[in-house]
SEMARMI-768662 format. One record per residue (C-alpha): residue number from 1; residue in one letter; x, y, z. Coordinates in steps of 0.02 Angstrom, whole numbers, plus 50000, padded with zeros to 5 digits. Layout:
N
PT    k  r      u      v      w
PT  NUM  A      X      Y      Z
...
//
This chain:
783
PT    k  r      u      v      w
PT    1  M  44750  53240  52099
PT    2  T  44741  53103  51969
PT    3  E  44584  53020  51878
PT    4  G  44488  52929  52019
PT    5  N  44553  53003  52153
PT    6  Q  44366  53064  52195
PT    7  Q  44332  52889  52211
PT    8  K  44364  52771  52362
PT    9  P  44398  52613  52352
PT   10  T  44289  52485  52387
PT   11  A  44249  52374  52557
PT   12  S  44318  52232  52455
PT   13  A  44464  52314  52377
PT   14  A  44505  52394  52565
PT   15  E  44516  52244  52639
PT   16  K  44672  52136  52505
PT   17  E  44750  52333  52525
PT   18  A  44781  52294  52697
PT   19  K  44853  52140  52671
PT   20  L  44966  52209  52543
PT   21  P  45133  52292  52588
PT   22  A  45165  52465  52585
PT   23  H  45302  52568  52547
PT   24  R  45347  52763  52613
PT   25  V  45366  52856  52443
PT   26  K  45383  53049  52409
PT   27  L  45247  53114  52262
PT   28  Y  45313  53226  52125
PT   29  Q  45229  53309  51992
PT   30  L  45295  53412  51861
PT   31  N  45230  53609  51851
PT   32  A  45200  53716  51707
PT   33  E  45399  53754  51736
PT   34  T  45472  53606  51716
PT   35  N  45513  53564  51866
PT   36  W  45483  53424  51989
PT   37  E  45335  53489  52112
PT   38  D  45328  53404  52296
PT   39  K  45152  53352  52333
PT   40  G  45183  53273  52495
PT   41  T  45261  53086  52575
PT   42  G  45149  52944  52613
PT   43  F  45150  52753  52622
PT   44  C  45114  52676  52435
PT   45  V  45008  52506  52399
PT   46  Y  44983  52414  52237
PT   47  Q  44776  52393  52250
PT   48  V  44731  52234  52143
PT   49  G  44568  52257  52071
PT   50  E  44419  52121  52089
PT   51  D  44266  52097  51961
PT   52  G  44331  52193  51830
PT   53  E  44412  52315  51895
PT   54  P  44543  52421  51856
PT   55  D  44718  52376  51983
PT   56  R  44763  52548  52054
PT   57  L  44936  52633  52118
PT   58  V  44861  52718  52293
PT   59  V  44969  52823  52412
PT   60  H  44892  52871  52593
PT   61  S  44963  53049  52685
PT   62  E  45103  52994  52842
PT   63  E  45012  53135  52896
PT   64  D  44831  53124  52904
PT   65  N  44804  52973  52794
PT   66  S  44726  53073  52665
PT   67  L  44743  53006  52468
PT   68  L  44864  53085  52369
PT   69  L  44852  52977  52232
PT   70  S  44768  52836  52160
PT   71  S  44801  52791  51992
PT   72  I  44767  52675  51863
PT   73  V  44877  52545  51813
PT   74  E  44880  52532  51625
PT   75  K  44913  52428  51503
PT   76  R  44945  52541  51367
PT   77  R  45021  52672  51459
PT   78  L  45222  52699  51458
PT   79  Y  45285  52671  51639
PT   80  Q  45483  52727  51670
PT   81  R  45586  52633  51789
PT   82  Q  45743  52768  51836
PT   83  Q  45887  52711  51924
PT   84  D  45822  52611  52095
PT   85  T  45697  52727  52161
PT   86  L  45603  52829  52048
PT   87  I  45441  52767  51919
PT   88  V  45388  52882  51816
PT   89  W  45222  52909  51697
PT   90  T  45126  53024  51618
PT   91  E  44929  53022  51695
PT   92  N  44845  53123  51567
PT   93  E  44884  53261  51428
PT   94  T  44924  53377  51560
PT   95  R  45016  53289  51701
PT   96  D  45186  53207  51713
PT   97  L  45210  53096  51879
PT   98  A  45343  53019  52006
PT   99  L  45346  52898  52130
PT  100  S  45513  52918  52235
PT  101  F  45546  52774  52350
PT  102  Q  45648  52741  52519
PT  103  D  45692  52579  52497
PT  104  P  45746  52517  52336
PT  105  A  45673  52321  52383
PT  106  G  45485  52433  52378
PT  107  C  45526  52524  52218
PT  108  E  45563  52353  52130
PT  109  E  45397  52266  52228
PT  110  I  45270  52383  52145
PT  111  W  45365  52382  51976
PT  112  Q  45348  52182  51965
PT  113  C  45159  52217  52019
PT  114  M  45151  52328  51904
PT  115  G  45221  52202  51773
PT  116  K  45103  52076  51794
PT  117  G  44934  52202  51838
PT  118  R  44962  52264  51649
PT  119  D  44966  52114  51582
PT  120  G  44809  52034  51688
PT  121  N  44697  52202  51690
PT  122  R  44538  52153  51569
PT  123  S  44419  52259  51509
PT  124  K  44272  52154  51438
PT  125  T  44258  52310  51290
PT  126  A  44430  52293  51234
PT  127  G  44431  52095  51213
PT  128  D  44364  51992  51324
PT  129  D  44282  51857  51242
PT  130  D  44125  51756  51317
PT  131  S  44231  51630  51392
PT  132  G  44316  51801  51518
PT  133  K  44476  51752  51444
PT  134  A  44599  51912  51405
PT  135  T  44619  51939  51226
PT  136  P  44802  52013  51173
PT  137  P  44777  52196  51100
PT  138  T  44770  52242  50927
PT  139  R  44913  52333  50842
PT  140  R  44799  52489  50818
PT  141  S  44735  52513  50977
PT  142  P  44663  52685  50984
PT  143  E  44778  52698  51146
PT  144  M  44910  52691  51023
PT  145  T  44961  52818  50852
PT  146  S  45018  52701  50710
PT  147  L  45180  52727  50632
PT  148  P  45202  52685  50440
PT  149  D  45346  52546  50410
PT  150  P  45482  52677  50374
PT  151  E  45542  52674  50184
PT  152  L  45613  52806  50059
PT  153  S  45438  52866  50001
PT  154  N  45374  52928  50175
PT  155  L  45505  52983  50265
PT  156  K  45450  53150  50255
PT  157  E  45285  53100  50305
PT  158  I  45346  53041  50488
PT  159  A  45445  53162  50494
PT  160  E  45306  53279  50500
PT  161  I  45198  53155  50625
PT  162  F  45331  53193  50735
PT  163  A  45323  53360  50713
PT  164  A  45123  53387  50729
PT  165  A  45137  53302  50916
PT  166  H  45123  53441  51017
PT  167  T  45015  53372  51182
PT  168  L  45076  53256  51309
PT  169  S  44963  53126  51271
PT  170  E  44996  53135  51078
PT  171  K  45193  53115  51115
PT  172  D  45142  52987  51235
PT  173  K  45068  52898  51107
PT  174  I  45203  52901  50980
PT  175  S  45315  52854  51115
PT  176  T  45211  52693  51170
PT  177  F  45220  52637  50971
PT  178  I  45385  52678  50958
PT  179  T  45457  52552  51102
PT  180  I  45337  52411  51075
PT  181  E  45372  52403  50877
PT  182  N  45569  52436  50901
PT  183  Y  45543  52559  50779
PT  184  F  45740  52610  50786
PT  185  D  45777  52443  50694
PT  186  K  45685  52513  50571
PT  187  I  45744  52682  50550
PT  188  L  45917  52672  50553
PT  189  P  45948  52536  50435
PT  190  M  45855  52664  50322
PT  191  F  46004  52774  50355
PT  192  E  46147  52666  50292
PT  193  T  46035  52662  50102
PT  194  C  46017  52852  50105
PT  195  E  46226  52874  50134
PT  196  D  46248  52725  49986
PT  197  L  46159  52823  49863
PT  198  E  46202  52967  49904
PT  199  D  46046  53068  49906
PT  200  L  46051  53209  50028
PT  201  T  45865  53265  50023
PT  202  D  45826  53100  50120
PT  203  L  45976  53141  50234
PT  204  H  45883  53287  50281
PT  205  H  45713  53195  50285
PT  206  L  45804  53081  50404
PT  207  Y  45875  53221  50496
PT  208  R  45723  53304  50553
PT  209  L  45639  53149  50581
PT  210  I  45783  53082  50734
PT  211  V  45756  53301  50801
PT  212  G  45556  53264  50788
PT  213  L  45597  53080  50892
PT  214  L  45688  53182  51015
PT  215  A  45575  53311  51043
PT  216  L  45454  53180  51114
PT  217  N  45529  53212  51264
PT  218  D  45535  53022  51304
PT  219  Q  45666  52982  51413
PT  220  S  45673  52779  51354
PT  221  L  45688  52842  51213
PT  222  I  45844  52961  51219
PT  223  E  45933  52816  51330
PT  224  Q  45901  52707  51193
PT  225  L  45967  52794  51045
PT  226  L  46141  52830  51149
PT  227  R  46181  52637  51156
PT  228  D  46298  52560  51076
PT  229  E  46201  52442  50948
PT  230  Y  46134  52636  50895
PT  231  I  46239  52768  50944
PT  232  I  46365  52766  50766
PT  233  G  46186  52765  50678
PT  234  F  46108  52927  50781
PT  235  M  46260  53013  50767
PT  236  G  46266  52999  50579
PT  237  I  46093  53055  50535
PT  238  L  46131  53205  50648
PT  239  E  46292  53231  50519
PT  240  Y  46173  53293  50403
PT  241  N  46098  53438  50464
PT  242  P  45974  53516  50333
PT  243  N  46032  53714  50407
PT  244  T  46201  53696  50339
PT  245  P  46192  53590  50179
PT  246  G  46340  53629  50121
PT  247  M  46437  53560  50278
PT  248  K  46437  53383  50337
PT  249  A  46492  53370  50526
PT  250  K  46595  53217  50569
PT  251  H  46515  53169  50735
PT  252  R  46543  52963  50713
PT  253  E  46727  53009  50714
PT  254  F  46730  53099  50884
PT  255  I  46630  52974  50992
PT  256  K  46738  52835  50905
PT  257  S  46893  52917  50969
PT  258  H  46817  52981  51130
PT  259  G  46653  52902  51151
PT  260  N  46737  52774  51313
PT  261  A  46810  52895  51440
PT  262  K  46981  52841  51487
PT  263  Q  47001  52776  51667
PT  264  V  47149  52830  51775
PT  265  V  47104  52690  51883
PT  266  D  46974  52545  51855
PT  267  L  46809  52549  51905
PT  268  A  46757  52402  51985
PT  269  D  46546  52425  51957
PT  270  E  46494  52415  51763
PT  271  S  46350  52517  51800
PT  272  I  46460  52661  51832
PT  273  K  46550  52631  51688
PT  274  R  46405  52631  51571
PT  275  K  46322  52797  51674
PT  276  I  46495  52887  51630
PT  277  D  46501  52842  51451
PT  278  Q  46307  52884  51421
PT  279  T  46335  53069  51506
PT  280  F  46486  53115  51394
PT  281  R  46354  53056  51240
PT  282  L  46212  53175  51344
PT  283  E  46319  53310  51344
PT  284  Y  46396  53282  51156
PT  285  L  46215  53265  51084
PT  286  Q  46158  53421  51192
PT  287  G  46297  53518  51134
PT  288  I  46258  53468  50967
PT  289  L  46073  53517  50961
PT  290  Q  46120  53697  51053
PT  291  S  46233  53732  50918
PT  292  G  46102  53667  50771
PT  293  G  45976  53761  50843
PT  294  D  45853  53628  50827
PT  295  A  45818  53613  51009
PT  296  D  45671  53665  51119
PT  297  E  45662  53695  51293
PT  298  G  45578  53538  51341
PT  299  L  45704  53440  51254
PT  300  L  45872  53560  51342
PT  301  G  45770  53507  51491
PT  302  V  45737  53330  51469
PT  303  L  45937  53300  51432
PT  304  N  45967  53439  51585
PT  305  N  45892  53317  51705
PT  306  M  45972  53165  51637
PT  307  I  46135  53239  51641
PT  308  F  46117  53290  51815
PT  309  Q  46031  53115  51883
PT  310  N  46193  53029  51815
PT  311  H  46318  53158  51886
PT  312  A  46224  53140  52066
PT  313  E  46252  52954  52048
PT  314  I  46443  52957  51979
PT  315  V  46509  53069  52104
PT  316  N  46413  52961  52264
PT  317  Y  46502  52808  52212
PT  318  I  46662  52896  52187
PT  319  Q  46638  52997  52350
PT  320  N  46614  52839  52432
PT  321  N  46725  52728  52352
PT  322  H  46882  52741  52484
PT  323  S  46971  52606  52396
PT  324  F  46970  52698  52233
PT  325  L  47026  52869  52317
PT  326  S  47167  52780  52410
PT  327  E  47235  52731  52241
PT  328  I  47232  52877  52162
PT  329  F  47314  52995  52278
PT  330  Q  47433  52864  52326
PT  331  I  47472  52856  52151
PT  332  T  47493  53074  52156
PT  333  R  47634  53019  52312
PT  334  D  47736  52896  52216
PT  335  K  47886  52953  52163
PT  336  C  47892  52816  52033
PT  337  T  47757  52897  51951
PT  338  T  47772  53000  51781
PT  339  E  47706  53185  51759
PT  340  A  47594  53126  51619
PT  341  K  47501  53004  51741
PT  342  R  47481  53133  51879
PT  343  N  47428  53239  51750
PT  344  E  47282  53118  51708
PT  345  I  47241  53112  51900
PT  346  I  47233  53311  51907
PT  347  R  47129  53311  51749
PT  348  F  47017  53172  51813
PT  349  V  47000  53264  52000
PT  350  H  46964  53431  51901
PT  351  Q  46821  53315  51789
PT  352  L  46748  53237  51962
PT  353  C  46731  53415  52044
PT  354  A  46655  53487  51872
PT  355  L  46518  53382  51915
PT  356  T  46450  53446  52034
PT  357  K  46441  53632  51990
PT  358  Q  46240  53616  51982
PT  359  M  46206  53534  52139
PT  360  Q  46182  53600  52333
PT  361  N  46321  53661  52418
PT  362  S  46336  53526  52534
PT  363  V  46348  53390  52412
PT  364  R  46511  53510  52346
PT  365  V  46572  53528  52522
PT  366  S  46561  53337  52555
PT  367  L  46654  53292  52410
PT  368  Y  46799  53426  52417
PT  369  R  46822  53368  52593
PT  370  S  46830  53181  52544
PT  371  L  46955  53233  52445
PT  372  A  47036  53349  52547
PT  373  D  47073  53201  52679
PT  374  Y  47158  53082  52559
PT  375  G  47286  53220  52510
PT  376  L  47194  53320  52379
PT  377  F  47308  53503  52450
PT  378  D  47484  53379  52427
PT  379  L  47416  53369  52246
PT  380  M  47390  53559  52220
PT  381  H  47574  53589  52286
PT  382  Y  47623  53501  52096
PT  383  A  47511  53558  51987
PT  384  L  47495  53731  52038
PT  385  I  47664  53742  51967
PT  386  D  47665  53618  51846
PT  387  K  47723  53670  51666
PT  388  E  47586  53647  51574
PT  389  R  47458  53796  51564
PT  390  S  47309  53683  51592
PT  391  I  47348  53589  51715
PT  392  R  47380  53746  51818
PT  393  I  47204  53824  51770
PT  394  A  47126  53643  51819
PT  395  S  47195  53648  51990
PT  396  L  47184  53819  52000
PT  397  N  46992  53813  51972
PT  398  I  46961  53661  52107
PT  399  L  47075  53757  52254
PT  400  A  46985  53932  52199
PT  401  A  46803  53834  52199
PT  402  F  46859  53738  52384
PT  403  T  46897  53890  52472
PT  404  D  46749  54003  52399
PT  405  L  46651  53860  52470
PT  406  D  46722  53813  52628
PT  407  V  46852  53922  52682
PT  408  A  46876  53888  52855
PT  409  C  46920  53719  52796
PT  410  V  47046  53769  52687
PT  411  R  47132  53889  52803
PT  412  G  47137  53730  52914
PT  413  H  47225  53595  52815
PT  414  L  47346  53734  52756
PT  415  L  47379  53792  52906
PT  416  L  47414  53595  52991
PT  417  Q  47523  53569  52802
PT  418  T  47630  53731  52875
PT  419  K  47675  53642  53028
PT  420  E  47701  53500  52965
PT  421  S  47807  53543  52823
PT  422  Q  48002  53482  52834
PT  423  K  48082  53459  52682
PT  424  K  47964  53548  52545
PT  425  E  47878  53704  52555
PT  426  P  47665  53729  52620
PT  427  L  47556  53791  52485
PT  428  I  47524  53955  52554
PT  429  S  47699  53990  52496
PT  430  T  47657  53909  52345
PT  431  I  47507  54026  52313
PT  432  V  47585  54166  52369
PT  433  Q  47731  54165  52247
PT  434  Q  47624  54098  52118
PT  435  F  47530  54257  52132
PT  436  A  47674  54395  52110
PT  437  S  47753  54292  51973
PT  438  D  47585  54214  51856
PT  439  S  47559  54331  51712
PT  440  N  47416  54274  51639
PT  441  H  47251  54402  51731
PT  442  D  47127  54289  51752
PT  443  Q  47253  54182  51852
PT  444  K  47298  54321  51965
PT  445  V  47105  54368  51983
PT  446  Q  47095  54186  52055
PT  447  Y  47241  54181  52182
PT  448  F  47198  54366  52239
PT  449  E  47028  54324  52285
PT  450  I  47092  54124  52355
PT  451  L  47218  54255  52480
PT  452  R  47062  54396  52513
PT  453  L  46935  54231  52569
PT  454  L  47114  54159  52660
PT  455  L  47144  54307  52763
PT  456  D  46969  54385  52795
PT  457  P  46921  54361  52996
PT  458  N  46761  54339  52919
PT  459  G  46753  54181  52826
PT  460  N  46637  54172  52708
PT  461  S  46556  54312  52732
PT  462  T  46588  54429  52602
PT  463  G  46440  54580  52675
PT  464  G  46468  54546  52841
PT  465  P  46543  54664  52964
PT  466  V  46744  54708  52994
PT  467  M  46811  54637  53134
PT  468  N  46946  54752  53178
PT  469  D  46968  54683  53356
PT  470  P  47097  54527  53353
PT  471  S  46993  54460  53503
PT  472  K  46842  54425  53421
PT  473  Q  46948  54314  53295
PT  474  S  46951  54130  53291
PT  475  P  47105  54052  53360
PT  476  E  47152  53967  53209
PT  477  T  47111  54124  53095
PT  478  D  47240  54199  53207
PT  479  E  47369  54087  53196
PT  480  F  47350  54082  53001
PT  481  L  47352  54284  53010
PT  482  Q  47518  54293  53122
PT  483  I  47611  54159  53015
PT  484  F  47567  54232  52857
PT  485  Y  47630  54426  52921
PT  486  D  47784  54341  53003
PT  487  N  47842  54210  52836
PT  488  Y  47771  54292  52672
PT  489  I  47694  54468  52664
PT  490  K  47858  54533  52619
PT  491  T  47874  54405  52477
PT  492  L  47697  54468  52424
PT  493  L  47738  54659  52436
PT  494  H  47925  54625  52370
PT  495  P  47858  54703  52174
PT  496  I  47807  54878  52267
PT  497  E  47957  54897  52382
PT  498  S  48070  54854  52258
PT  499  L  48021  55027  52182
PT  500  E  48164  55148  52172
PT  501  I  48112  55312  52253
PT  502  K  48116  55453  52128
PT  503  P  48076  55648  52175
PT  504  I  47895  55682  52112
PT  505  S  47861  55860  52113
PT  506  L  47721  55976  52011
PT  507  K  47830  56128  51953
PT  508  G  47979  56020  51880
PT  509  P  48000  55882  51753
PT  510  I  47952  55682  51833
PT  511  E  48056  55526  51792
PT  512  P  47920  55391  51719
PT  513  L  47908  55239  51790
PT  514  V  47936  55111  51676
PT  515  L  47824  54955  51721
PT  516  T  47762  54812  51611
PT  517  Q  47573  54787  51594
PT  518  D  47602  54613  51700
PT  519  Q  47681  54735  51835
PT  520  A  47568  54854  51850
PT  521  Q  47416  54734  51860
PT  522  L  47522  54643  51980
PT  523  C  47553  54821  52072
PT  524  L  47380  54870  52076
PT  525  Y  47325  54710  52150
PT  526  I  47439  54722  52297
PT  527  C  47370  54903  52328
PT  528  E  47193  54849  52346
PT  529  F  47256  54685  52449
PT  530  L  47339  54837  52583
PT  531  Y  47173  54931  52565
PT  532  F  47077  54751  52626
PT  533  A  47222  54737  52750
PT  534  I  47201  54903  52817
PT  535  R  47037  54858  52849
PT  536  N  47028  54685  52910
PT  537  H  47214  54668  52986
PT  538  S  47221  54799  53115
PT  539  F  47404  54825  53207
PT  540  R  47468  54679  53079
PT  541  S  47439  54796  52938
PT  542  K  47467  54940  53047
PT  543  Y  47637  54895  53098
PT  544  I  47680  54818  52900
PT  545  L  47666  55010  52856
PT  546  L  47726  55102  52999
PT  547  S  47895  54995  53014
PT  548  S  47919  55029  52808
PT  549  D  47946  55164  52681
PT  550  L  47781  55082  52613
PT  551  F  47693  55212  52601
PT  552  T  47828  55310  52487
PT  553  K  47841  55169  52372
PT  554  V  47638  55142  52324
PT  555  L  47652  55346  52280
PT  556  Q  47784  55319  52167
PT  557  L  47645  55211  52071
PT  558  Y  47629  55383  52020
PT  559  R  47754  55394  51899
PT  560  S  47675  55248  51802
PT  561  K  47611  55294  51625
PT  562  Y  47434  55174  51692
PT  563  A  47296  55282  51728
PT  564  Y  47205  55151  51809
PT  565  I  47354  55134  51947
PT  566  K  47359  55316  51952
PT  567  L  47187  55370  51987
PT  568  D  47196  55515  51880
PT  569  T  47076  55646  51856
PT  570  N  47155  55759  51718
PT  571  G  47027  55890  51756
PT  572  Q  46892  55785  51721
PT  573  N  46743  55811  51828
PT  574  C  46722  55642  51902
PT  575  L  46684  55528  52066
PT  576  L  46874  55525  52103
PT  577  N  46883  55715  52079
PT  578  S  46725  55750  52217
PT  579  A  46824  55632  52328
PT  580  C  46962  55749  52331
PT  581  L  46875  55898  52351
PT  582  D  46796  55808  52493
PT  583  L  46949  55759  52569
PT  584  L  46996  55955  52548
PT  585  D  46851  56021  52638
PT  586  F  46877  55891  52777
PT  587  I  47050  55955  52815
PT  588  R  46994  56124  52822
PT  589  K  46845  56112  52931
PT  590  E  46945  55959  53050
PT  591  N  47083  56113  53037
PT  592  I  47232  55991  53039
PT  593  Q  47353  56114  53043
PT  594  V  47504  56004  53000
PT  595  L  47411  55971  52814
PT  596  V  47326  56132  52793
PT  597  S  47514  56207  52777
PT  598  H  47577  56042  52693
PT  599  I  47454  56050  52553
PT  600  I  47461  56244  52512
PT  601  T  47637  56292  52549
PT  602  Q  47703  56138  52430
PT  603  F  47536  56125  52317
PT  604  G  47466  56304  52331
PT  605  T  47500  56380  52165
PT  606  V  47413  56221  52080
PT  607  L  47244  56247  52211
PT  608  D  47236  56411  52151
PT  609  T  47199  56355  51974
PT  610  I  47037  56292  52061
PT  611  T  46914  56407  52052
PT  612  Y  46760  56343  51992
PT  613  I  46707  56284  52188
PT  614  S  46764  56393  52340
PT  615  T  46864  56246  52438
PT  616  C  47033  56259  52385
PT  617  E  47017  56461  52439
PT  618  Q  46946  56421  52587
PT  619  L  47083  56313  52639
PT  620  R  47188  56445  52584
PT  621  E  47114  56573  52694
PT  622  K  47128  56439  52863
PT  623  H  47321  56422  52828
PT  624  K  47325  56617  52829
PT  625  Q  47217  56615  52984
PT  626  N  47324  56472  53069
PT  627  T  47475  56592  53040
PT  628  E  47425  56744  53099
PT  629  S  47383  56661  53246
PT  630  A  47520  56572  53272
PT  631  S  47646  56746  53257
PT  632  S  47517  56812  53392
PT  633  N  47548  56674  53526
PT  634  D  47728  56696  53465
PT  635  E  47786  56891  53535
PT  636  K  47656  56832  53685
PT  637  L  47769  56707  53728
PT  638  D  47924  56780  53688
PT  639  E  47883  56954  53804
PT  640  S  47794  56831  53952
PT  641  S  47979  56732  53926
PT  642  S  48089  56872  53944
PT  643  S  47993  56985  54091
PT  644  D  47993  56803  54187
PT  645  K  48191  56801  54176
PT  646  S  48197  56991  54196
PT  647  E  48091  56961  54382
PT  648  K  48193  56789  54417
PT  649  K  48337  56883  54407
PT  650  D  48291  57020  54537
PT  651  N  48214  56900  54635
PT  652  H  48317  56753  54690
PT  653  D  48322  56806  54858
PT  654  G  48488  56797  54918
PT  655  W  48529  56639  54801
PT  656  D  48645  56675  54663
PT  657  S  48625  56599  54486
PT  658  S  48715  56440  54506
PT  659  T  48588  56401  54612
PT  660  V  48437  56440  54548
PT  661  D  48371  56366  54388
PT  662  F  48262  56500  54273
PT  663  N  48222  56367  54170
PT  664  E  48142  56259  54322
PT  665  E  48042  56402  54382
PT  666  E  47993  56455  54193
PT  667  Y  47909  56267  54185
PT  668  F  47824  56302  54356
PT  669  N  47772  56478  54338
PT  670  G  47714  56450  54169
PT  671  S  47629  56312  54141
PT  672  D  47449  56397  54177
PT  673  E  47494  56491  54010
PT  674  E  47423  56381  53895
PT  675  D  47237  56406  53945
PT  676  A  47240  56594  53926
PT  677  P  47154  56671  53774
PT  678  S  47265  56667  53628
PT  679  S  47207  56858  53595
PT  680  I  47261  56983  53749
PT  681  P  47249  57182  53711
PT  682  L  47409  57264  53762
PT  683  T  47390  57433  53859
PT  684  L  47516  57521  53965
PT  685  P  47444  57558  54129
PT  686  S  47439  57692  54254
PT  687  D  47540  57736  54400
PT  688  K  47396  57692  54511
PT  689  D  47385  57532  54417
PT  690  K  47560  57485  54424
PT  691  S  47533  57508  54622
PT  692  E  47364  57427  54629
PT  693  K  47421  57289  54526
PT  694  S  47588  57276  54619
PT  695  L  47491  57243  54786
PT  696  S  47399  57111  54718
PT  697  M  47524  57024  54659
PT  698  E  47596  57031  54825
PT  699  N  47454  56966  54904
PT  700  K  47444  56834  54764
PT  701  A  47620  56783  54778
PT  702  T  47574  56768  54988
PT  703  E  47428  56662  54938
PT  704  D  47547  56568  54808
PT  705  E  47672  56516  54929
PT  706  E  47562  56489  55065
PT  707  M  47482  56340  55012
PT  708  T  47631  56262  54885
PT  709  T  47719  56258  55059
PT  710  N  47573  56179  55123
PT  711  Q  47559  56050  54998
PT  712  S  47750  56002  55010
PT  713  L  47723  55980  55183
PT  714  K  47571  55859  55135
PT  715  R  47678  55742  55020
PT  716  K  47810  55756  55145
PT  717  D  47701  55693  55282
PT  718  R  47631  55558  55148
PT  719  H  47773  55496  55069
PT  720  E  47872  55492  55254
PT  721  E  47710  55386  55318
PT  722  S  47723  55283  55163
PT  723  E  47904  55251  55190
PT  724  D  47862  55197  55385
PT  725  K  47749  55064  55337
PT  726  T  47893  55015  55201
PT  727  E  47998  55009  55352
PT  728  A  47893  54942  55484
PT  729  S  47826  54807  55355
PT  730  L  48014  54753  55305
PT  731  S  48121  54785  55485
PT  732  P  48113  54838  55664
PT  733  P  48095  55029  55667
PT  734  P  48257  55106  55711
PT  735  F  48261  55191  55899
PT  736  K  48326  55370  55892
PT  737  S  48423  55449  56028
PT  738  R  48345  55600  56128
PT  739  K  48427  55742  56075
PT  740  Q  48405  55688  55869
PT  741  S  48197  55670  55905
PT  742  I  48237  55866  56000
PT  743  E  48317  55915  55846
PT  744  D  48211  55852  55710
PT  745  D  48072  55952  55816
PT  746  E  48164  56129  55818
PT  747  E  48180  56087  55623
PT  748  E  47986  56048  55601
PT  749  D  47959  56221  55700
PT  750  V  48050  56307  55612
PT  751  L  47972  56256  55461
PT  752  A  47814  56288  55507
PT  753  K  47863  56471  55564
PT  754  R  47936  56500  55412
PT  755  S  47759  56435  55305
PT  756  T  47642  56558  55398
PT  757  S  47769  56712  55416
PT  758  S  47779  56814  55259
PT  759  P  47904  56838  55122
PT  760  S  48010  56950  55075
PT  761  P  47968  57060  54934
PT  762  R  48119  56991  54845
PT  763  Q  48102  56817  54894
PT  764  S  48059  56710  54753
PT  765  P  47898  56580  54809
PT  766  L  47994  56426  54705
PT  767  A  48145  56474  54835
PT  768  K  48033  56428  54968
PT  769  K  48000  56258  54872
PT  770  I  48175  56249  54861
PT  771  V  48191  56262  55045
PT  772  I  48097  56128  55104
PT  773  K  48129  56020  54957
PT  774  T  48300  56017  55009
PT  775  S  48275  56007  55182
PT  776  S  48162  55870  55155
PT  777  I  48282  55781  55070
PT  778  E  48421  55806  55188
PT  779  R  48324  55746  55331
PT  780  M  48297  55570  55225
PT  781  R  48468  55560  55202
PT  782  T  48508  55572  55390
PT  783  Q  48393  55448  55428
//
């Protein structure tokens, strides 16, 4: 792992190590991609060397007690203490290591031991005299690279020394020398001299020197340059970029005017204030180097790492500072708060949320939820409609990011706000109104995406299955959808519903629909929303579409001049054209007769011009077949109807026309004709066929009459039995006289005889059915 990894501590060292406290740490190593790689978790002890041996940092694994690290604590090695729990150093030319302590107290204890050990480490070859006392290291120690004192004559030489350092070992030695010798105190005064002399050449040398110093990628040196005592001179040197000799930047002026962050509420922690100022300077320095083209990947990686660490520390402090957050949002709720003060708070919240962009989603969600608990959505209500455009954009970015991360939380807060809102409109109403009224294209896109996420039954999942079954939705989602469709869908669809309906015909002129660019884009988004609602909202969207003329209003958009609304193919062989042909072919194959007839009768002449494919020709042929089939069926129905009516007039068995309903007879006798074949050969029967057919029809009529009569009797018996059971359950059964019982029995005998006897040739089966039904009804009435 490191130097000394293969050596096991001596027995006396092991005994000494056992007496020292162990602290739980994580060991990290910087890999080739400049990412910190986790090498394991274990317990770190500071091992004091004996008999001239150097002190060591030793880490044993907490899993199997294996040796993860055994690193010599060297005096000339530069160790960095970062935050409260990190110790970082370069072990050799190709290995950067870091120990992350679980407890800040443990980190402090090891750091103090390292400081004492580096002062007390002795090497007989390096500086022990005969008395065994340690001598201070010389300035020209082989562990350090010496640099000449900066002068006007050697600035170029020093810059070349910095530029020639490529390995980690070389950079580490130079950084150690700069730190020990306080080299900044010698370099920065040279800048004042060069600027007073207006020596542009030496100023360019200083620029290359300071860029080479930054390229050492030493975090402690960068932090030192950004301190208040050095920042002005440091930024002054960066104003003289030799790549743009004719231009001079104004970095010092900008830092003086914007260097100290304005606080809307005072932060009590001075260390956090310094972190905020340092972060601003780091970001500005990063911008200077990127624009000048003088930053390599290693330096940018160091700057990004420093910025990220500061952001994490700032966010963690503010998120857990409950008194600070309470005071912030209380100011926004105070009626006496000025608009300028409220806008300052909105900008602060936006900057705070922007700090978390590179952090894990769990950290971001935790921050947004904390802000929501203190009143973020109340603040959004004012910010989204602010007259200042930058405030509207900032607040919309916050809401869009929060919705994208945790739509369930946003939906829940909006739903709660809708229920509790009394005097002011809820935030969802503001979102819908701003979507319909905001003229900015980018903001419309954000509003549309927010609404899509809020109304998506699948939550944050954009690629999951569509939930068309409302029973599978959460109760909260279903309630939110119901509120939206009850109160806000009309506002959302109003721009399309307000369109005036004009005739659209392929044969005549079409009155153009006058829309501005903003109105056309809004209509496009509404159409996309309708498509989304149809796929996801099942019966709610279906009711809205079918209970209004929205389809007709959407069709009016075809009168617009904007092609992206109409999706007009203009005769081009494109994907949309193929989709239209597939639709026509589907209608033909499924033989949707209503659509086939409408398309051919209304647009047939246009379809006839499409000859490069047979789809339209086949559709017309299908329409021709449907027309011929319908005409044939109509003729057969007319012949059958006239024949049945004449037969009924001749065979009504003594009933006059006022008693027999021929339409009713046609219904019962013609109910089975729908199952008959569509085409029946029409041939004239011979006399023999007529007699056989007449006999067969009489036999069939007899069988049908008997079957109908028996079924009617069975239905009557079941009906009477059911009535008897019902009456028995409600009241005692009525007693009949003997005479009435005899009369009933006689009537049943008569009916039985009629059912077994053959009807006369002129008697209609329906007449028998009517007689039975009427007698049954009369008997029920007499009872």
